N, C-alpha and C positions, 0 to 999 in steps of 0.2 A: 322220412326220407332216408335212404340208405347212404352210406359213405360214398359208394360208387356214383349215386345220383347227385350227391352234393358236389363232388369233383366236376362232374359233367355240367352242372348248373353254373358253377364258378367259371368254367371255360366259356360256356355259352354267353353268360352275362358280360364277361370281359370282352369277348369278340364283338358283341353287340355294341358295347360302349365305345370301343376303340378299334378301328379297322387296321391299325398298325399291329394288333395282336394276331399272330399267326400260329397255328398248331402244326407241328411237323413230327413225323415218326413213321415207323414201319407198321402198316395196316391200320393206322389211326383213322383213315377216311372211310372208304367203301365197306371195309370189314367191321369197323367200329371199335377197333383196338383188341389186343389179345385178351383183355379182361372185360371187354365191352363197356369200358368207361366212356369212350368217345362216340358211342353209337348215336347216329342221327345228326351229328354236328356238321358233317359235310353237306347235308341237305340244307341246313340253315345258313351255312357260311361257305359256299362252294369255292370262293376265292381266297379263303383264309385257312383252309385245311389242306395239307400237302402230304400225300403218301410218298414216302421216300424209298430208295433202294435199301437193301440190307447192308448198310455202311454207316455204323454209328459215328465213327470218327469223322467221316465225310460230312454228314448232315449236321453234326454238332459244330464243326468248324464253319459251315455255311451259316448256321444260326448265329454264331458269335459275330461273324462279319456283318450279318444283317442287323444285329442289335447295335453295333457300333455306328451304323448308318441310319438309325432312327426307328427301326421296327422293334417290336417286343415279342420275340419268338418264345413259344412254349414247346419244348421238345419232350417226347416220351421215349425213354429207353425201355424197351419191352420188358426186360428183367434188369434189376439193379446190378446183378452180377456182371453185366457188360460194361461196368464203370471203367474197367481197364482200357477200353477203347476210346473213352471220352476224356481221359485224364489230361492229355496234352492240350486240346482246345479249351477245356474248362479251367484247369489249374494253372497252366503256363501262359494262357492268353486272356481269356475272359476275366479271370480273377485279378489280373495285373493291369488291365486296360486303363482304369481311372488313374491309378498311381503313375504309370509310365508315361501317360499323356499330360501329366501335370494338371489333371482335372479337366482337360478339354473334351475328353470322350468318356462316356460310360457304356456299360455293356449289360443292359437290362434283359437278361436271358433267364428263363425259368426251366429247370430240368426236372421232369417228373420221373421218379424211380420206384416202380413197384418192387417191394423187397420182402424178405422173410420166408420162414418155413411154414409147414403145416398143410401144404398142397400136394406133397408127394412128387415134387419135380426134381428131386435129387440135388447133389452137392453143387452143381454148376448153375442152379436156378433158384437157390433158396438163401443166399447170403444176405447179410445186413451190413453194408459197408460204410455206414454213415460216419463212423469214427475216422476213417481214412481221409475224409475231406475236412474234418475239423481242424487239422493241423495246417491247412492251407490258408494263408491270409487272403482277404478280399472276397471270401465266400460267406453266404449265410446258409444255414442248414435248418430245415423245418421238418418235424415229424409228428403230425397230429394223430389223435387217438379216437376222434369222434366226428360225425358228419358236420356239426356246426363249425368246429375249428378247421376242418378240411376245407369247407366252403370259404370262410372268411380269410384264412391264412393263404390259400391259393390265390385269391383275388389280391391280397396284399403283396404276395410274391411277384405277381405279374406286374404290378404297379411300381415295384421297387426298382430303383436304378442300378442296383447291384445284382450280380449273378446269385440266384437262389436255387439250392438243391431241395426238392420237395419229395420226401420219402413217404410212400403209401404202402403200408403193410397189406399184403394180399388177403390175410384173414379178416381184415377190417371192412373189405368192400361190401359185404352183406349186412354189416351191423346197421342199426337204425337209430335215429334221434332227430329231435327238432332243431331247426336252424335258429339260433339266437338272433334277436334284433340288435344286440350289441356286438359290434365287430370285434373279433379277436385281433391282436396285434403281434407282429413278429417281435420276438425278444421278451415276451411276457409269459410266465408260467401261470398255472391255474391251480388253486386249492380246491380239490373236488370233495374232500371230506375232512372235517376237523376232529382231532383227537388229542389225548393228553399224555399217552404213554410212549408213543414212537411215531416218527415221521417216515412214511414210505414214499419214496420218490421213483417215478418211472416215466416212460414216454412210449408213444406209439402203441403197439399191441400189448406191451407189458403193462400198460395202465389197466387193462381189463384184469390181468393177473393180480395187480396190486389191489384193485377194488374187491376182487373175490377174496383175497387174503385178508383184507380188512374186515370183511363180513364174518369170516370164520373166527378171526381174533375177537370180534365183538361177542361172539357166543361163548368165548372163554374169558370174558370180562377184561379184555385188553383193548384199550381205546387207541386206534391208529388214525393219524392224519394221512391223507393221500395227496401228493402233489404231482400234477401232470406238467412236465417240462415244456411241452408243445414245441418250443424252439430249442435246438441244441447249440446253435451258434448264431447270435450271442446268447449265452446263458443268462437267465434271470436270477442273478446272485441274491438280490434282495429278498425275493419270495422264498428261495431255498433256505437261506440263513435264518430268516425270521421264523420260519416254521420249525426248523431244527432246534433253535434256541428255546422254543416253547416246550418241547418234549424232552430235550436232552439226549435223544437217541435218533440215529438216522440209518435207514435201510434203503439201498438203491437196487432196483430190480430192472434188468434188461434182458432181452432175448439173446443177443449175441454174447460171446465170451467177454468177461469183464476186463481181461488183460488188455491194457492200452485202449480201453473203450470209454464211452460216455460216463459210465459209473465211476471209473478211475478219476476222471476230471472233476466230477461232482464231489467225490471223496476228498480230492486235493483242495477244492474250494472250501469245504467245511473245515478241514484240519488246518488250513493256513490262515483262517480268519481267527485272530486271537480271542475275540469276544465269544464267538460261537464255540471254539475249541474248549474254552473254560466251562461251558455249560454241559459238555458231553458227560453222560453217566456210564457210557460203555463205548467200545470201539465202533467205528462206522462199519456196517455190514454191507458187502457187495454180493449180490446174487445174480449171476449171469449164466449164459448157456455153456454147453460143453465146448472146450477148446479143440474142436475137431470139425471136419467137414460134416454137413448134415446128411444122414443116410436116407436111402429110399424107403426102407421099412417104416410103416406108419407108426408102430409102437416105439421104435428107436428114434424116429424123427420127433415124436412128441416128447420123449425123454431127454432130447438134446437141448430143450429150452426149459426155463423154470416153470414149475406148476405150482398152483396156489398152496396145496397141502405141504409141499416141500418148503415153500417160503414160510409157512406158519411154523413148522417145526424148527427152522433155523432162527426165527424171531423169538420163539419161546425159549430157546437155548440162550439167546442173547439177553433176555430179560431175567432168566432164572438166577444168575449170580447176584443181581441187584435185589431181587425179592428176598434172598436169604440174608 
């Protein structure tokens, strides 16, 4: 099953289980979504799929209100770049509802955000803005890297009583994998590969880069663990720290710039935990994308995010002083 099909199946299964689950967004119905993720759902659930006008702030505010009144809306923002239009209804309202009502209301809204570069859509349609939401209280942020986690975590997000931002990297839509019988849980990271020399931490599309990096390192007799964060907020501190302590070295890979990003938060977590900090054999290495808008040029676009060979070179440089 592809990542795209896994997301579609999760939506279909949740709408089948609960008629209060409604899907809203631009072209999500008859057209089947900009990336064909929601194709066919309107035929299966004609009363639960709503094509909206081109007004992200409008239908997001509508969804937030509907969530407060008992529905479980899932909204698709065609490109994550349009997050600026939904910031007010999500950050100022949905995220604060439970707190400001003294626990009397909750706002179970799920926001699906296709993100990332690699599709040639230019600077205004290729951003990865997940870190911008991590600073807001009351939100959960999920960024799966494979079909199984996409399926289970989306179902968990829809059932969660908190607002959840669900980031889907566009380059992952065509990737394939089996759906695990064991459900993934929000707030739990996953150890994908165990190693002894260095712990490589990543999320979303960068997990594929991390796994490729680990394979190349293996050929050079360097053993790397790979940890998939899966959820960015809340972070699974236990899994991260446990695996860094085992190797004594940590590398964090992400597609967007590391400045003020997820990698910086993970680095802070590692360095402020006294037990983990004492096990470090080298500085924590952050590998992120270029701190610039993503260009149209295919070659420049590819070069704007970390590639496995570059990651290998930087990790080798990290290990070299230790080897000497």
